[in-house]
Phi, psi and omega in degrees: 000144181282161179295330183286341180220081181293157177287122183272114186254131168254141181241133175258155179066044188298334182266001181278180182298326178278344186304307181299317182296318179294318178300313180298320181294315181294315181293335180272357181260119183295335185263009182233155176223135177282109186256340180201149179221129184249134174235158181287153179303134180089353181293144177293344181282341184303132180085350178271161175293132183299334182284354183299330180292341180245012180069031182232158172251123184246339185084358178257120183267147180284133182226155174256359182264091188297319183291334180286332186249342187288339180296344179268008187241152171268323185218138171257132173253125189231115173236065184245232177242156184308314183295322178290316181300318181295325175295315179294322179301316180299320179292319178299316180297319180295320186264357178074034180254129178294161183218140173247121187245118174251006179293144176241170176092016179289143170273182183297325179296321178294319178295325177295319179298322178295317178297316182294324179297330178296348176290337186241333183223171175274128181232122168252117180238119180215134178294343177211123183272356181297134177297319180296319179296319182289331169294321178300320177304318181293320178296325180294325176302314181296314181298316182296323180293318183281326184256036186290335184237132175087010181233130175271141187242124179229143180238125180241130178227149179226137178217171180297163186293344184270351183293134190259347181245149179208142350298167179297157177299327178293316179298318179296320179294322175301317178297320179295318180300314180295313182298315180298320179296326181272000181075027179248165174255120183302327180299333182268336188245356182284141173236118188259357178189150178227135179204141177076204180276102186262351185079175180295154181291132174284119184296345181272356184273161172238117185268151178233138173230136185240134176238134178229131178170154174056220184243030181301123181288315179168116176238134178222133176223130173251125182250129173251107190248113179248190178278114177089356178201159177220130176253127179240133174242118188234153171222134177236125175261123180261350181207146176289351179300329180296325178289321180295317180294323176296320179296320177295321178298320178294319180297317179297319182297317179299312186287321181296326181267359183048047189273146166241150180126172177260125182230170171227185184291338175297324176290314182301319184269002179056047179260003179293000000 
């Protein structure tokens, strides 16, 4: 985007854990401007300057009235909860505003709504906006293709104590990437927990293990375990800034290409 016409960014969930990081990322980007900030009804942030979470004054006040403020934006970035995101998505579709979605935990109806919105606006939906994680997805395709026979596959993820969904959306996407490469359906081959006498491991399954605690930003490891060797592909996020920077990259990509449709970070990074 040129300096004369910065990308106008609206942020949802301004008071959440990602809120401060997103504000800092937008304010630190010369080609972007914070044009709107959304908080949930009843939030103490309503009416305050959005920059207060980052110790800055922006002149943009936090509002819960999405239709009143969204007209000033080119792109909405949303890392909230499925029900909130779908409400925001409907407003974006109505007003012709693109959206970048980092929210996880959607059911099939929610995913359908995202696809349908792509008929009218540009939507980037990814369970993880990190550039490194999305490179990892590509590496997993290669590993799964080469290690398709004779290797057991397990996925272990760890996140902070406040995360409400499990396994993480990133872990599930990793499982989907591996399963699709192997010609399997993750819904049929995933194992999400083991307890008691489970019998021998079915070699066609993909196992998941979840760890929750402390302030872990996000750790993911996929293990391909064969006889005499183990291959591990891991990604560790040490700061939420990586997700914010990825979201800005997605927002720029949507606007620069004047795109409509449903995309993910593999499209943004041209990893297809």
